[in-house]
Backbone as numpy.savetxt, mean C-alpha at the origin, in Angstrom:
# Nx Ny Nz CAx CAy CAz Cx Cy Cz
-4.18 -2.99 9.05 -4.37 -3.24 7.65 -4.98 -4.63 7.43
-4.60 -5.59 8.24 -5.13 -6.95 8.09 -6.65 -6.95 8.22
-7.17 -6.29 9.25 -8.61 -6.24 9.45 -9.34 -5.53 8.32
-8.74 -4.46 7.82 -9.35 -3.73 6.70 -9.39 -4.58 5.44
-8.33 -5.31 5.18 -8.30 -6.19 4.01 -9.32 -7.31 4.14
-9.42 -7.89 5.31 -10.41 -8.95 5.52 -11.82 -8.42 5.33
-12.07 -7.20 5.82 -13.40 -6.59 5.67 -13.76 -6.39 4.20
-12.75 -6.21 3.35 -12.96 -6.04 1.91 -12.98 -7.38 1.17
-12.83 -8.48 1.91 -12.81 -9.80 1.27 -11.46 -10.16 0.66
-10.43 -9.42 1.02 -9.08 -9.63 0.47 -8.26 -10.51 1.43
-8.72 -11.73 1.64 -8.10 -12.62 2.62 -6.67 -13.02 2.24
-6.42 -13.23 0.97 -5.08 -13.60 0.53 -4.09 -12.46 0.81
-4.49 -11.23 0.50 -3.62 -10.09 0.79 -3.45 -9.91 2.29
-4.52 -10.09 3.05 -4.43 -9.96 4.51 -3.39 -10.93 5.07
-3.34 -12.12 4.53 -2.36 -13.11 4.98 -0.93 -12.74 4.64
-0.75 -11.86 3.65 0.60 -11.47 3.25 1.16 -10.30 4.05
0.31 -9.61 4.80 0.75 -8.40 5.51 1.89 -8.66 6.50
1.86 -9.73 7.29 2.98 -9.93 8.23 4.34 -10.05 7.54
4.36 -10.45 6.29 5.62 -10.58 5.56 6.04 -9.34 4.79
5.22 -8.28 4.82 5.58 -7.06 4.09 6.84 -6.44 4.69
7.65 -5.88 3.82 8.86 -5.20 4.25 8.87 -3.78 3.70
9.33 -2.86 4.52 9.54 -1.49 4.06 10.78 -1.48 3.18
10.64 -0.87 1.98 11.80 -0.76 1.09 12.28 0.69 1.03
11.35 1.62 0.71 11.72 3.03 0.70 10.46 3.89 0.67
10.61 5.13 1.15 9.51 6.10 1.09 9.25 6.46 -0.36
8.08 7.00 -0.63 7.71 7.34 -2.00 8.59 8.46 -2.56
9.08 9.33 -1.74 9.99 10.38 -2.21 9.32 11.69 -2.57
8.02 11.77 -2.47 7.35 13.03 -2.79 7.58 14.04 -1.66
7.43 15.32 -1.95 7.66 16.34 -0.92 6.43 16.66 -0.07
5.32 15.99 -0.30 4.07 16.32 0.40 4.13 15.93 1.87
3.82 16.88 2.75 3.88 16.60 4.18 2.71 15.75 4.68
1.71 15.55 3.85 0.56 14.71 4.23 0.71 13.26 3.76
1.85 12.95 3.16 2.06 11.63 2.56 3.03 10.80 3.41
2.62 9.57 3.70 3.48 8.61 4.39 3.53 7.30 3.60
3.48 7.41 2.28 3.43 6.25 1.41 4.81 5.63 1.25
4.82 4.31 0.98 6.10 3.62 0.84 5.99 2.42 -0.10
7.16 2.04 -0.61 7.29 0.86 -1.46 7.68 -0.34 -0.60
7.27 -1.51 -1.03 7.64 -2.74 -0.34 8.75 -3.48 -1.09
9.18 -2.93 -2.19 10.27 -3.47 -3.01 10.75 -2.37 -3.93
11.69 -2.65 -4.80 12.21 -1.62 -5.70 11.10 -0.95 -6.52
11.27 0.35 -6.75 10.32 1.08 -7.60 10.33 0.47 -8.99
9.17 0.40 -9.60 9.15 -0.13 -10.97 9.75 0.89 -11.94
10.45 0.41 -12.93 11.01 1.28 -13.96 9.95 1.68 -14.98
8.88 0.88 -15.04 7.80 1.09 -16.00 6.47 0.89 -15.26
5.36 1.23 -15.90 4.06 0.96 -15.27 3.95 -0.52 -14.88
3.19 -0.79 -13.85 3.06 -2.15 -13.35 2.50 -3.13 -14.38
1.65 -2.69 -15.26 1.13 -3.57 -16.30 -0.22 -4.18 -15.97
-0.63 -5.18 -16.75 -1.99 -5.72 -16.65 -2.27 -6.47 -15.35
-1.26 -6.88 -14.63 -1.48 -7.59 -13.36 -1.70 -6.63 -12.19
-1.68 -5.32 -12.47 -1.83 -4.30 -11.42 -3.29 -4.02 -11.13
-3.57 -3.81 -9.85 -4.89 -3.32 -9.43 -4.71 -2.53 -8.15
-5.68 -1.68 -7.86 -5.69 -0.91 -6.62 -6.70 -1.50 -5.66
-6.35 -1.52 -4.40 -7.28 -1.90 -3.35 -7.42 -0.69 -2.43
-8.61 -0.12 -2.39 -8.87 1.06 -1.57 -9.39 0.59 -0.21
-8.71 1.02 0.85 -9.13 0.69 2.21 -9.66 1.94 2.88
-10.46 1.76 3.91 -11.11 2.90 4.55 -10.87 2.93 6.06
-9.62 3.16 6.47 -9.40 3.35 7.90 -10.03 4.66 8.35
-10.29 4.80 9.63 -10.98 6.00 10.11 -10.08 7.23 10.18
-8.76 7.07 10.12 -7.87 8.20 10.36 -7.03 8.63 9.16
-7.26 8.03 7.97 -6.45 8.41 6.81 -7.06 7.82 5.54
-6.40 8.10 4.42 -6.73 7.45 3.15 -5.66 6.40 2.89
-6.05 5.23 2.41 -5.08 4.18 2.14 -5.46 3.45 0.86
-4.49 3.38 -0.05 -4.68 2.67 -1.32 -3.46 1.78 -1.52
-3.71 0.52 -1.82 -2.62 -0.42 -2.06 -2.48 -0.67 -3.56
-1.25 -0.66 -4.04 -0.96 -1.11 -5.39 -0.60 -2.58 -5.28
-1.38 -3.41 -5.94 -1.20 -4.85 -5.88 -0.83 -5.34 -7.27
0.24 -6.12 -7.35 0.69 -6.69 -8.62 0.87 -8.18 -8.43
0.15 -8.96 -9.22 0.24 -10.42 -9.14 0.05 -10.91 -7.70
-0.96 -10.41 -7.04 -1.34 -10.82 -5.68 -0.33 -10.39 -4.61
0.55 -9.43 -4.92 1.52 -8.95 -3.94 1.37 -7.44 -3.77
1.40 -6.98 -2.52 1.32 -5.55 -2.24 2.69 -4.94 -2.54
2.72 -4.04 -3.52 3.98 -3.44 -3.95 4.16 -2.00 -3.44
3.06 -1.33 -3.15 3.12 0.07 -2.73 1.95 0.32 -1.79
2.22 1.02 -0.70 1.19 1.36 0.28 1.08 2.88 0.31
-0.02 3.39 -0.21 -0.25 4.83 -0.22 -1.05 5.20 1.02
-0.45 6.03 1.87 -1.09 6.48 3.10 -1.07 8.00 3.09
-2.26 8.59 3.08 -2.38 10.04 3.00 -3.18 10.58 4.18
-2.77 11.72 4.67 -3.48 12.47 5.72 -3.54 11.74 7.05
-2.56 10.96 7.37 -2.53 10.26 8.65 -1.61 10.95 9.65
-0.82 11.85 9.21 0.25 12.39 10.04 1.53 11.70 9.59
2.61 12.26 9.93 3.87 11.74 9.41 4.28 10.42 10.07
4.71 9.50 9.26 5.30 8.25 9.74 6.80 8.26 9.46
7.23 9.24 8.68 8.64 9.29 8.26 9.53 9.72 9.39
């Protein structure tokens, strides 16, 4: 993920990856999903500080939910199960 973020010019986020912590799986029933939260689920939409960062690894789809320069959710689809 660090290399993918750097390739997108997201150097600040790349530097935060070593400190990311797994909090919980997304909870959906889809067998192609290995997405997870890095902190408690939000009770409401993330708000105006939210943005998505789409990464392009060769073996899956990956979209990060970023709030105030922090990765809050890592969406990983079609990679095979990590759970």
